[in-house]
C-alpha positions, 0 to 999 in steps of 0.5 A: 272876783268882784261883781257889781249888780245894778249899783246906783249912788245919788247925792242930794237925792238928785245927781247920780254919781254912779248910775246902774253900774254892772261889772264883773272883775274875774279872778286871774286878771289885772283890771283897770278902772278909768274915767275923767275927774268926777266920772264916778271912779272914787264913789264906785271904789268907796262903795266897793270897800264899804266906806260909802253906802249903796243906794241901789243894787249890790256888790259882792267880793269873792261871794260876800255881799259888802253890805250884808256880809261886810266883815267877811267881804272886807277881810277878803280884800286889801285896799290902798286909798287915793291919799296916803295921808293917814295915821301920821302920828304912828311910826311905820312899823306901828302902823303895819303891826296895827294892820296885822292885828286887825287882820289877825296875821300871826306875828311870825308870818307878819314879820316875814311879810313886813321884811319882804315888803320893806325890802321890795320898797326900800323902806327898811331904814324908815319903819322906825320913823313917824309916818308924818316925817315920810315923803308922799312916796314913802307914805304911799309905800307903807299904805301899800304894805299895810294893804297887802300884809294879810295876803288878800285874794282881792287887791283894790288899789286907787291910784297906787302908783302916784308918788312912787319912785321908778323902782317901787312902781316897777316892783308894785306892777310886778306884784300886781301881775304875779298876784293875778297870775295866781288866779287872784284879782287886782282892781285898780284905778289910775290916770296912767293910761300907758300903765293900763295899756301894758299891764291890764288884762281888761279895762272899763271906762266910766263917764258921768256915772255909767260904764261906757266901754269895757273889754280887753285892749284888743276888744276896745281897739276893735271898735276904733282904729287898731293903731290908736293909743289908749290915750287917744281912744280914752279922749275920744270916748269921754268926749263923745259921752 
């Protein structure tokens, strides 16, 4: 579960990138976080993960405050950033073991999970290679594997499907659905509106730092024409704002 309460972030003391954000993401749901470029999505996610300080308000992850209980909060989630271009000098397996050490995953269980994830993403033969030699999609896969290695209750995924081949994208979407079906939480940002429409239990749309609409697809469409696609609704909502 994730709770945002009165969350605000300003840059240069003037422009509010996120303005008094209220939002609850429940266990047992895949939650889509949408917005145009510059709407405040990335700032929100960076505050959620503790990368960026919160100016006002609070964020809790499974009951832990990301500011005052940061270590407990961070141990309860797995995070895939919007760019996979990190730890490029490490080999894939070295990176995964590094993540396993950080989250204190026992070595026997670690190897089992690495093997299972590598098989799902067709990455077994590449784990001995340096990440800098990987394609963008392969880097994305190893970042996803690292985030999920400690089997966190909360998944925070920023554009996780970008660069993935169709099979890997299918596997990740299935994992997201299965994770939510276990009563756990998936919070992800994406520009793929067709994926959101098919996969998400609820959606929030942020624009100019504020949540302008949240709800299930049926609830959102209830405010507009029922036969409109999410893409058409999104364009209409953000244009009006």
